[in-house]
C-alpha positions in Angstrom: 26.4 55.7 84.9 27.6 58.9 86.6 26.5 59.9 90.0 24.6 63.3 90.6 27.7 64.6 92.4 29.8 63.9 89.3 27.3 65.7 87.1 27.4 68.7 89.4 31.2 68.7 89.4 31.3 68.6 85.6 28.7 71.4 85.3 30.8 73.5 87.7 34.0 72.8 85.6 32.1 73.8 82.4 30.9 77.0 84.0 34.4 77.9 85.1 35.8 77.1 81.6 33.0 79.2 79.9 33.6 82.1 82.3 37.3 82.0 81.4 36.5 81.8 77.7 34.2 84.9 78.0 37.0 86.9 79.7 39.5 85.8 77.0 37.2 87.0 74.2 36.7 90.2 76.1 40.5 90.8 76.2 40.8 89.8 72.5 38.2 92.4 71.6 39.5 95.1 73.9 43.1 94.9 72.7 42.2 94.1 69.1 44.3 90.9 69.0 43.3 88.1 66.6 41.4 85.1 68.0 44.0 82.6 66.7 44.7 79.4 68.8 48.1 80.8 69.7 46.8 84.1 70.9 43.8 82.5 72.7 46.1 80.2 74.5 48.2 83.0 76.0 45.1 85.0 77.0 43.5 81.9 78.6 46.7 81.2 80.7 46.5 84.8 81.9 42.8 84.6 82.8 43.0 81.3 84.6 46.3 82.3 86.3 48.0 78.9 85.9 51.2 80.5 84.4 52.7 83.0 86.9 55.2 84.3 84.4 52.5 85.2 81.9 50.3 86.7 84.6 53.3 88.9 85.8 54.1 90.0 82.3 50.5 90.9 81.2 49.2 92.4 84.5 51.1 95.6 84.0 50.3 95.7 80.2 46.6 95.2 80.8 46.1 97.3 83.9 48.7 100.1 83.7 50.1 100.5 80.2 46.7 99.4 78.7 48.5 98.3 75.6 48.9 94.6 74.5 50.0 93.7 71.0 49.8 90.5 69.1 53.6 90.3 68.9 53.8 90.7 72.7 51.4 87.8 73.1 53.4 85.6 70.6 56.6 86.5 72.4 55.1 85.4 75.7 53.9 82.2 74.2 57.4 81.5 72.7 59.1 82.2 76.1 56.8 80.6 78.5 54.5 78.1 76.7 56.6 76.7 73.9 59.1 75.5 76.4 56.5 73.2 77.8 56.2 71.6 74.3 60.0 71.3 74.2 60.0 69.7 77.6 57.5 67.1 76.5 59.6 66.4 73.4 62.7 66.2 75.6 61.0 63.6 77.8 60.0 61.6 74.7 63.6 61.7 73.5 64.8 60.6 76.9 62.5 57.5 76.7 63.8 56.7 73.2 67.4 57.1 74.5 66.6 54.7 77.3 65.2 52.2 74.8 68.2 52.4 72.6 70.6 51.9 75.5 68.5 48.9 76.4 68.9 47.6 72.8 72.6 48.0 73.1 72.6 45.9 76.2 70.5 43.3 74.5 73.0 43.1 71.5 75.9 42.7 73.9 74.1 40.0 75.8 73.3 38.2 72.6 76.9 38.3 71.4 78.1 37.0 74.8 75.8 34.1 74.4 77.2 33.4 71.0 80.7 33.5 72.4 79.8 31.1 75.2 78.4 28.7 72.6 81.5 28.9 70.5 83.7 28.2 73.6 81.5 25.2 74.4 82.0 23.8 70.9 85.7 24.1 71.2 85.8 22.4 74.5 83.7 19.5 73.3 85.9 19.0 70.2 89.0 19.4 72.3 87.9 16.5 74.5 87.2 14.4 71.5 90.6 15.0 70.0 92.3 14.2 73.2 91.0 10.6 72.9 93.8 8.5 71.4 91.2 6.1 69.9 89.6 8.8 67.8 88.7 7.5 64.3 89.3 9.3 61.0 85.6 9.9 60.6 85.3 11.4 64.1 88.4 13.6 63.4 86.8 14.8 60.2 83.6 15.5 62.0 85.5 17.5 64.7 87.2 19.6 62.0 83.8 20.2 60.4 82.2 21.3 63.7 85.1 23.7 64.3 84.8 25.2 60.8 81.0 25.6 61.1 81.2 27.0 64.6 83.9 29.5 63.5 81.9 30.6 60.5 78.8 31.1 62.7 80.8 33.1 65.2 82.2 35.3 62.4 78.7 36.0 61.2 77.6 36.8 64.7 80.5 39.2 65.2 79.8 40.9 61.9 76.1 41.2 62.6 76.8 42.5 66.1 79.3 45.1 64.8 76.6 46.4 62.4 73.9 46.5 65.0 76.2 48.1 67.6 77.3 50.8 65.1 73.6 51.5 64.1 72.6 51.7 67.8 75.6 53.9 68.7 74.7 56.3 65.9 71.1 56.5 67.1 72.2 57.0 70.7 74.5 59.9 69.5 71.6 61.5 67.6 69.3 61.2 70.6 71.8 62.6 73.0 72.4 65.6 70.7 68.6 66.1 70.5 68.4 66.0 74.3 71.1 68.6 74.7 69.4 70.7 72.0 66.0 70.6 73.8 67.6 71.3 77.1 69.3 74.3 75.8 66.2 75.5 73.9 64.1 75.3 77.2 66.7 77.6 78.9 67.2 80.1 76.1 65.3 83.3 75.2 64.5 82.9 71.5 64.6 86.7 70.9 68.0 87.5 72.4 69.8 84.2 72.5 70.7 84.6 76.2 69.1 82.6 79.1 65.4 83.0 79.8 63.3 83.1 83.0 63.5 79.4 83.4 67.3 79.6 83.2 67.2 82.4 85.8 65.0 80.2 88.2 67.3 77.2 87.7 70.4 79.3 88.6 68.7 80.7 91.7 67.9 77.1 92.8 71.7 76.5 92.7 72.7 79.5 94.7 75.4 77.6 96.6 77.5 77.3 93.4 78.0 81.1 93.5 79.4 81.0 97.0 82.5 79.3 95.6 83.4 82.7 94.0 85.4 85.4 95.9 82.4 87.8 95.5 79.2 87.0 93.6 76.9 89.7 92.4 73.4 89.7 91.0 72.9 92.5 88.5 69.4 93.5 87.6 69.3 95.8 84.6 66.3 97.6 83.2 66.1 99.7 80.0 64.9 103.3 80.8 61.8 104.4 78.8 61.8 101.3 76.7 58.1 101.8 76.0 59.0 105.0 74.2 61.1 103.0 71.7 58.2 100.6 71.0 55.7 103.4 70.7 57.9 105.6 68.6 59.7 103.2 66.3 57.7 100.0 66.6 58.2 96.6 68.2 60.8 95.5 65.7 63.0 98.4 66.8 62.4 97.4 70.4 63.5 93.8 69.5 66.7 95.3 68.0 67.4 97.1 71.2 66.9 94.0 73.4 69.2 92.0 71.2 71.7 94.8 71.3 71.7 94.8 75.1 72.0 91.1 75.3 75.0 91.0 73.0 76.7 93.9 74.8 76.2 92.4 78.3 77.9 89.1 77.2 80.8 91.1 75.7 81.2 93.6 78.6 81.2 91.2 81.5 83.5 88.2 81.6 82.8 85.2 83.8 79.1 85.9 83.9 75.8 84.4 82.9 73.3 86.7 81.2 69.5 86.1 81.2 66.5 88.0 80.0 64.5 88.1 83.2 61.4 89.4 81.4 60.3 92.2 79.1 63.1 94.7 79.0 64.8 93.5 82.2 67.9 91.5 82.3 69.7 89.7 85.1 73.5 89.0 85.1 75.3 86.7 87.5 78.8 88.1 88.0 81.8 86.7 89.8 84.5 89.2 90.8 87.6 89.2 93.1 86.8 92.5 94.8 83.5 94.4 95.3 84.9 97.5 93.7 85.2 95.6 90.4 81.4 95.2 90.4 81.0 99.0 90.8 83.4 99.6 87.9 81.4 97.1 85.8 78.1 98.7 86.5 79.4 102.1 85.6 81.0 100.7 82.5 77.7 99.1 81.3 75.8 102.4 81.8 78.5 104.4 80.0 78.6 101.9 77.1 74.9 102.1 76.3 75.0 105.9 76.7 77.7 106.1 74.1 76.7 103.3 71.7 74.0 103.7 69.1 71.7 100.7 68.6 70.5 101.8 65.1 69.8 104.9 63.1 66.2 104.8 64.3 66.7 103.9 68.0 69.9 105.8 68.8 71.5 105.4 72.2 70.1 103.7 75.3 69.8 104.5 78.9 69.8 101.8 81.5 69.4 101.5 85.3 71.2 98.8 87.4 70.7 97.4 90.8 73.5 95.0 92.0 73.4 92.9 95.2 76.4 91.0 96.6 75.7 87.5 97.7 75.9 87.2 101.5 76.6 84.1 103.6 73.1 84.0 105.0 71.3 84.8 101.7 68.5 82.8 100.2 67.7 83.2 96.5 64.7 85.3 97.5 66.7 87.7 99.8 69.4 88.1 97.2 66.9 88.9 94.5 64.9 91.3 96.7 67.9 93.4 97.5 69.0 93.6 93.9 65.4 94.6 92.9 65.3 97.3 95.6 68.6 98.7 94.4 67.2 98.8 90.8 64.1 100.6 92.0 66.4 103.1 93.8 68.4 103.6 90.7 65.2 104.3 88.8 63.9 106.8 91.4 67.3 108.5 91.5 66.9 109.7 88.0 67.6 106.6 85.9 70.8 106.1 83.8 72.8 104.9 86.8 73.7 102.1 89.0 73.2 101.3 92.7 75.7 98.7 93.7 75.8 97.0 97.2 79.2 97.2 98.9 78.6 95.4 102.2 79.2 91.7 102.3 77.1 91.3 105.5 73.9 92.7 106.9 75.7 94.5 109.7 
């Protein structure tokens, strides 16, 4: 029997859930998005605020752009919610892999026991045969025991080989699955480059970039990307995003490209001299200004903010400077780059 306090808590939780559901249905109606389970899930995460990435992505669309499409919601689900399912599957595969490795150890232990038994039989027979008074019957029995023990050992070896091969194959399959899930969790499904989770993981390992001569964080934003979607549709917008991702990987060697969110990309770049980063940024802007995405979209304009990694930087301070430089590039007329030159704050 539940206490009155528990009933009150449950009632409160239900009221919160109902309130969130009402807000979700309001958004579904306002933006004319279908009330499918997938769409509902994204709106619910936005309303309850449990997924910061979705909140960040939809806040602008809801409050400023005032346009939210079904495809946008599905993209958000793929990028920020499907990865949770993949993580659960990855954890399940990890458990299966652990069990298979345990099975391998069990097989090896069993074979070791068989080997010890075989050695014990040989020692017993050897002691018998060393007796000068051994009779013909005892000699025959010793030979029979050796034959039987040898056959048993051969069967054990054959059975063990088969089990080991089967277990090894299963371990290989599970390991490949684990690698696949890990890569999928860090990959943006639309562009094939890293996703926001990949970006966050790299920022947690900021010290690895200090091993380079000079490490830069490029933040790149497509200018007037909304115009592409509004004029040519979201499929054309997707083509543009894929075009940018492929070009960035080809233009910048020794780099890691991630889709930070929406039409914004981040690139971790290692160079031997700061001037190289300036040249790269200008090269990127020029490339998109001269290259046509498709017959519908045409050429692109991009803005770039690039911050150099300083000795006293945290991941937050590094990102904040790159973001401010990107904003400056936008305010400066777009289609350009603001690249930090100083390696220290002084």
